C-alpha positions in Angstrom: 95.2 94.3 96.9 98.3 94.2 94.8 100.8 97.0 95.2 104.0 97.9 93.4 106.8 99.5 95.5 109.8 101.5 94.3 112.9 102.1 96.4 115.7 104.5 95.4 116.6 106.4 98.6 120.3 105.5 98.5 122.3 103.1 96.4 119.9 100.2 95.6 117.5 100.5 92.7 114.6 98.2 93.7 111.0 97.3 92.8 108.8 94.9 94.6 105.2 93.7 94.3 103.2 92.3 97.2 99.6 91.1 97.6 97.8 91.9 100.9 94.6 90.0 101.5 91.7 91.5 103.4 92.7 89.6 106.6 96.2 91.1 106.4 97.9 88.0 105.0 100.8 88.8 102.8 102.4 87.3 99.7 105.6 88.5 97.9 105.0 88.4 94.2 108.4 89.9 93.0 111.5 91.3 94.5 114.1 92.9 92.2 117.1 94.8 93.6 120.0 96.2 91.6 122.9 97.3 93.8 125.5 100.0 92.9 128.5 98.6 94.7 130.8 98.8 91.7 129.7 102.3 90.9 130.9 103.6 94.3 133.7 101.2 95.2 136.5 103.6 94.1 135.2 106.3 96.5 134.7 104.3 99.7 131.1 105.4 100.1 128.0 106.5 98.2 128.3 109.5 95.9 124.8 111.0 95.6 125.1 112.2 92.0 126.4 108.9 90.8 123.6 107.1 92.7 120.9 109.3 91.2 122.3 108.7 87.6 122.5 105.0 88.2 118.8 104.9 89.3 117.8 106.8 86.1 119.7 104.2 84.0 118.1 101.1 85.3 114.8 101.8 87.2 112.5 101.3 84.2 114.0 97.9 83.6 113.9 97.0 87.3 110.2 97.8 87.4 109.5 95.9 84.1 111.4 92.9 85.5 109.3 92.9 88.7 106.1 93.0 86.8 107.3 90.2 84.5 108.3 88.0 87.5 104.8 88.6 89.0 103.1 87.9 85.7 101.3 91.3 85.8 100.9 94.5 84.0 100.5 97.9 85.5 96.7 97.7 85.0 96.6 94.7 87.4 97.9 96.8 90.2 95.7 98.3 92.9 98.2 101.0 93.9 101.7 102.3 93.4 104.0 103.2 96.3 107.4 104.9 96.2 109.9 105.9 98.8 109.6 109.7 99.2 112.1 110.2 102.1 114.3 110.2 104.0 117.3 109.7 101.8 119.5 111.2 99.1 117.3 113.8 97.3 118.4 113.0 93.8 117.6 109.3 94.1 114.3 110.0 95.9 113.2 112.2 93.0 113.9 109.5 90.4 111.9 106.9 92.3 109.0 109.1 93.3 108.6 110.6 89.9 108.6 107.2 88.3 106.0 105.9 90.7 103.8 108.9 90.2 104.1 108.5 86.4 103.0 104.9 86.6 100.1 105.7 88.9 99.0 108.5 86.7 99.2 106.5 83.5 97.4 103.5 84.9 94.9 105.6 87.0 96.0 104.0 90.3 96.3 105.5 93.7 99.8 106.7 94.7 101.3 106.3 98.2 104.3 108.3 99.3 106.1 106.0 101.7 108.5 106.9 104.5 111.6 104.7 103.9 111.9 104.1 107.7 108.3 102.9 107.9 109.1 100.4 105.2 111.7 98.8 107.5 109.4 99.3 110.5 106.5 97.3 109.0 108.5 94.5 107.3 108.0 92.2 110.3 104.2 92.3 109.7 104.8 91.2 106.2 107.1 88.3 107.1 105.9 87.3 110.5 102.5 88.8 110.9 103.6 90.7 114.0 100.7 92.4 115.8 100.7 96.0 117.2 102.2 97.2 119.4 105.8 96.1 119.3 109.3 97.5 119.9 111.5 98.4 117.0 115.2 98.6 116.8 116.0 100.3 113.5 119.7 100.0 112.6 120.9 101.1 109.2 123.5 103.1 107.4 121.6 106.3 108.1 119.6 105.7 111.2 119.9 104.1 114.6 116.6 104.3 116.6 114.5 102.6 119.2 110.8 103.1 118.6 107.4 102.1 120.0 105.3 101.0 117.1 101.6 101.4 118.0 100.2 101.1 114.4 100.6 102.2 110.8 101.8 105.8 110.9 101.9 105.8 114.8 105.4 105.8 116.2 107.1 107.1 119.3 110.9 107.4 119.3 112.5 106.3 122.6 116.1 106.6 121.6 118.3 107.6 118.7 122.0 108.1 117.9 123.4 111.5 118.9 126.1 111.4 116.2 126.9 108.6 113.7 124.4 105.8 112.7 125.6 102.3 113.4 125.8 101.4 109.7 128.0 104.4 109.2 130.3 103.3 112.0 130.6 99.9 110.3 131.4 101.6 106.9 134.0 103.9 108.3 135.7 101.1 110.3 135.8 99.0 107.1 137.3 102.0 105.2 139.9 102.6 107.9 141.0 99.0 107.8 141.0 98.8 104.0 138.1 96.4 103.7 136.2 98.2 101.1 132.5 99.1 100.7 129.9 98.2 101.9 131.5 98.0 105.3 129.0 95.9 107.3 129.5 92.6 105.5 133.2 93.2 105.2 133.7 93.8 108.9 131.5 90.8 109.8 133.5 88.6 107.5 136.9 89.8 108.9 135.6 89.4 112.5 134.9 85.7 112.0 138.6 84.8 112.6 139.3 87.5 115.1 139.7 87.7 118.9 136.9 89.9 120.3 138.7 90.4 123.6 142.0 91.7 122.3 141.2 95.4 122.0 139.3 97.1 124.9 137.0 99.6 123.2 134.7 102.2 124.8 130.9 101.8 125.1 129.7 105.4 124.8 126.7 106.5 126.9 126.4 103.1 128.6 126.9 104.8 132.0 124.1 107.2 131.4 120.3 106.7 131.6 118.1 106.8 128.6 118.1 104.9 125.3 120.2 107.0 123.1 123.3 105.8 121.3 126.7 107.3 120.3 129.2 105.7 117.9 131.5 108.5 117.0 133.8 107.9 120.0 133.9 104.2 119.3 134.9 104.8 115.7 137.7 107.1 116.9 138.9 104.5 119.4 139.2 101.9 116.6 141.3 104.3 114.6 143.6 105.0 117.5 144.0 101.3 118.2 144.8 100.7 114.6 147.5 103.4 114.7 149.1 101.9 117.8 149.2 98.5 116.2 150.4 99.7 112.8 151.6 98.3 110.5 148.5 96.1 110.6 148.7 92.4 109.9 145.8 90.3 108.8 145.4 89.1 112.4 145.4 92.6 113.7 142.6 93.6 111.3 140.6 90.5 112.3 141.0 91.2 116.0 140.0 94.9 115.5 136.9 93.9 113.6 135.9 91.3 116.1 136.5 93.7 119.0 134.5 96.4 117.3 131.6 94.0 116.5 131.5 92.6 120.0 131.4 96.1 121.5 128.6 97.2 119.2 126.6 94.0 120.0 126.9 94.7 123.7 125.9 98.3 123.3 122.9 97.5 121.2 121.8 94.6 123.5 122.1 96.7 126.6 119.9 99.4 125.2 117.4 96.8 123.8 117.0 95.2 127.2 116.3 98.6 128.9 113.8 99.4 126.1 112.1 96.0 126.5 111.7 96.5 130.2 110.1 99.9 129.6 107.9 98.5 126.9 106.6 95.8 129.2 106.0 98.3 132.0 104.1 100.8 129.8 102.1 98.3 127.8 101.5 95.6 130.3 102.5 93.0 127.7 104.4 90.3 129.5 106.0 88.7 126.5 107.1 91.7 124.3 108.2 91.5 120.7 111.4 93.1 119.6 111.7 93.7 115.9 115.1 94.5 114.5 115.2 96.0 111.0 117.5 97.8 108.6 120.7 96.8 106.8 122.7 96.2 110.0 120.0 93.7 111.1 121.7 91.3 108.8 124.7 91.1 111.2 124.7 87.7 112.9 126.5 88.8 116.1 124.0 91.6 116.7 121.1 89.2 116.0 122.5 86.7 118.4 122.9 89.3 121.2 119.4 90.6 120.7 117.9 87.2 120.6 119.5 86.4 124.0 118.2 89.6 125.5 114.7 89.0 124.3 114.7 85.4 125.5 116.0 86.4 128.9 113.2 89.0 129.4 110.5 86.5 128.3 109.9 88.0 124.9 110.9 87.2 121.3 113.1 88.7 118.6 111.8 89.0 115.1 114.3 89.7 112.3 113.4 89.8 108.6 115.0 87.4 106.2 118.4 88.6 105.0 117.0 89.5 101.6 114.7 92.0 103.2 117.1 93.6 105.7 118.7 95.9 103.2 116.8 98.4 101.1 114.2 96.8 98.8 111.0 97.5 97.0 109.0 94.8 98.8 109.0 96.7 102.1 107.9 99.9 100.3 105.1 98.0 98.5 104.0 96.5 101.8 104.0 99.8 103.6 101.9 101.2 100.7 99.5 98.2 101.1 99.1 98.8 104.8 98.3 102.5 104.2 95.9 101.6 101.4 94.1 99.2 103.7 93.3 102.2 105.9 92.2 104.2 102.9 95.2 106.4 102.7 96.5 107.8 99.4 98.7 110.8 98.4 98.4 113.4 95.8 100.8 113.3 92.8 102.1 116.6 94.2 103.4 114.9 97.3 107.0 116.1 98.0 110.2 114.1 98.5 112.0 114.9 101.7 115.7 114.4 102.6 114.7 114.2 106.3 111.4 112.6 107.4 111.2 111.4 111.0 108.8 108.6 111.9 108.0 110.4 115.1 107.3 114.0 114.1 107.0 115.0 117.7 110.4 113.9 118.8 112.9 116.6 119.5 116.0 116.5 117.3 119.2 115.2 118.9 122.7 116.5 118.2 123.8 114.8 115.0 120.9 112.2 115.1 122.6 110.0 112.4 123.7 110.6 108.9 121.9 109.7 105.6 124.4 107.0 104.9 128.1 107.1 104.1 128.6 109.8 101.5 131.7 111.4 100.0 
């Protein structure tokens, strides 16, 4: 089947087209992403109203470009999928309504996709990963560890109790004057820094469980910056390197504990750890996770960098996976600012933000 996917949950306007064969083999036919970095640069974060208006301005052209790259028309599609949550409600409305309109006009099934599930299933698109597997989802709005049993079947083992990891990167970058988006800026600055110069806390690491906390770490970076002020270029590099190394240690420690639990509960001797979301593009975090997976006898699967951030391909693929099971949604399907993958998991205090907003 051939599926068009539309993604507008935050500050990327994206459309992707994938083909899923009957045996599950995948092909990416088009991947078009229009970022809004310049629209939000002056504010140091994503402004929801600006994001929604930007989606309105370009989404029709983004979809048309994806179809043109794939050499298709809407009548060649087998289904249309659109992110329907979680995310910024204005952007979600733009993408979901566009997807529904295309599906209605072309008489195609519509699939309302959970943005997090798009990230969760990307490894099946790129690497053909079989169920079950362990997922570390790290993005601007979410930091979670989940057991992935199948399409639509998730069990949350751990989550952040305050800030998401991507938000911690963004706020650190803003504090140090590195601009937005913060993740790539912090990673670039850390390249020339000393990761041992600043001793930063590792919240919750002395407690059992698989939850995360990054608010205290973010505060510690601010206090260290104030003590070292006025900051030189070297100070900034060392702070970024220390922050990034601390984060990598925290994430790797939790991932190892989760892999051990996964192996004990599933009986799979060589577990697969999938890391997904925008923060999965960070090289230091990937390296730390790869070492942990190898040490425990498993493997790490990380999407290509182009598919780590928000994109339409992952939404198209999630739609294709659902269609392969016969799933479809009514055109009245709602959009949701919050939409957990594990509906049975009890909310935690804070449990992450929906990205860095002002």
